[in-house]
N, C-alpha and C positions, 0 to 999 in steps of 0.2 A: 426430515433429516437431509443434511447436506451430503451430496455424494462423496465430496472430498474426504469426508471424514472418515467414511469406509473405504474408499478406492486407494488412498496413499499408504495406509498400513497393510492391506492385501497386497498390493504391488511390491512393498517392501519385504513381505513374507515369502511373496512368489521368487523375489531376487535371491533371498538367502536358500531357499529350497534349492533353487537351480545352482548355486554355488555348491552346495552340500553334494547334489547328485552327479554334478560334473567334476568335482575333486575332492570329496569328503572334507576332511576337517580344514585343508589347504584352501578348497574351493570356499567353503564358510567363511574363512579368514578373508580371503579376497573380497567377498561380497560384501562382508561386514566392513571392511575398509572403505571400499567405495560409498557405501551409506553413511560412515560417518563423515567423509571427505563432504557428500553432498549437504550434508548437515552444516558442518564447519563453513561451506562457501555461504550459505543462506544466512547464518549467524554473522558471519563476516559483513556482509551487504546491510544487513538490517543495522549493525553497530556503526558502520560507515554513515549511511542515512541519518541516523538519530545525531550523530556527532556533528554532521554539516547542519541540522535542523538545530541544534541549541546555539548556534552562534547567531540566529535571527531572532528577532521578536516574533512573540506568537501570534498568528493570524496575519503576518505581512508578507506580501509576494512582490517581485520587482513589477510585473505588468498583470494585471487582472485579465486584459484582452487576450494577451499570449496564453494564459493559463487556461483560459476558457478554448481557446483554438487546439490545444494539446489534450484535453481530457476526453477520454472514450468511456462509453458505459462499460461496466465490468470490470474495470481495474481496482485493485486493493486500495485500502488507505496508505500503506508504506508507498506503493508506486506515486501517488499523489504527493506525500511528504517528499519523496525526492525530486518530482518536478518542482514545487515550489520551494524546497530547501527551507522549510518552515514548519512548524505545527500549526495547525488550524485552530482558529476561536472556535471552542465548543459552544454550540446554541441550544443542543438538545440535552435532556435529563441523563447524566453520567449511567451507562448499561443499559438505557432504555434502546427502542429500536422506533424509527429509523435514527442513527446517528447524524446530526447535521453540524458542519462547520463550515466556517467562512473565512476567506483570505481577502484583505484589503490592501490596494497599492496606494502609492503616496499621492496620486489624482483624484483618489477618493471611489473609484471604481472597486466593486466587489464581486466576486464570484462564492457563492453559496452552493455547497455539495451535499448532497444528501444519499447515505450509504446504507444499504438494507444489507444484514447478514456480512458485513465487511468489504462490501464491494459496491461500487459507485453506480447509483440507481438514477439520479437526476441532478442536474447542475444548472444555475441560472446565473448569468452575467447582470448585475446592475450597474449603471453607469450614471453618475451624479448629473444632475438638471443642469444644462449649460446655462450659465449667466447671459443673459441678453444684454447687449451694450447699446442697443437703441431705444 
């Protein structure tokens, strides 16, 4: 089981309990309002990322080399979509683990990303073979 599935609800319950103990119904209202604002901020960020991604073709990125340099292990898929401003081309079976997505630039370079449990586990840059002019 993922620790975040347990830790976040427990932390939210602790904030609500602390609000109740500090100020009764008013404290509970303030804590609930803060939690609601936190949720709305995350929802707004998600909608902005998806709106920007909807303007670009699926699996396209400006520069695969720059994407490769900016990736870090452990980031979630939404973070990678925010960097690329494009949804990745899904290569894996939908709903299966690991999830594999690919982004390609205009020069033919590709970055293939593997996500385990929603987090980036591995990625690989593939560049096209150089055409030999000699």
